[in-house]
N, C-alpha and C positions, 0 to 999 in steps of 0.2 A: 503494500500499500504506500502510494507517494502522495504526499500531501503539499498544499502550497503553503507558503508561510503564514498567510491569514487563517488558514484552515487550522494549522498547528497552533498558533497562538490562541485561537478560539478553544481548542481543546485544552490547552495549558490553562487558560483562565477558568475553564470549568473544573480542571483539577485542583486550581488554587481555591475556588469557592468550596469544593468538596473537603479539601484539607481544612480550610477554616472553620467549617461546620463540624469537624470531628474533635471532639474535647480530648479524647485519648492521644490522637496521633498529632494534633498541632504542637503541643508543648514539645514532643520529640523532634519535629521539623526546626521549631525555633532554636532548641538547644543545639541541634546538629548543624545548623547553618550560622547561627549567631544572628539571624534576622530578628526584628522585634515586630509587634503587631503594627506598629506604624509604618515599617518596611513593607508589610504586605499591602497596605493601601497605597503606598507612594510609588512603588516599584512595579506594581501590577501591569503596567503597559511597557515594561522593559523586556525585550524578547530573551536577553541573558538570565535575567531573574526567573522568567517563566521556565527556561530550560532548567534551572537549578530546581524548581519546583517537581518537573518531570523526573529529573535524576533522582530525587528523593522517593518519589513513589515508586519509581522502577527497581528500586533496591529490594523489594519484598513483593513475591507474587501474591499474596494475600492483599496488600495494598492495592496492586494493579486490579485485582479481581473485584475488590471492593468498589472501587472508584469506578470502573468500567460497568459493573452490575448497577450501581445507583444512577449512572448517566446513560445506560442504554447504549455503551459502545462496544465495539468489537475489543477483544484483549489485546489486539495488536496496535490499537490506536495511540496508545501513549508512547510507544516506542516509535511509531512513524511520525508523531508529532515531534518528538525529541529530535529525531534525525533532520528534521526541516528547520530546525531553530539553530541560532549560531552555537558552534561547539558540538554539534550532535553527529558530526559525521562519523562513520565508523572508522576505526582504527585498523589499519592493515600492517602487520609487523613484517610480512615477507617481502 
């Protein structure tokens, strides 16, 4: 699945909203990233920040499935969105 940058940002914004509404996971994200609640509001339009939100959620399959189930998305959508945002290109070590 290949996404446009606009579509990727829309998915990442949905992921940020899902994360912000998750009382158990939000503090983990804030602690892991050093972001504050104010950062969530102020940086929500920055593609790099949205990429970090997707990077975080992609760390755990349960988080990916929870987000995708809640939003009615295919389980591959977060990875496809991440690939379309800055810094999301797959690394090839060969």
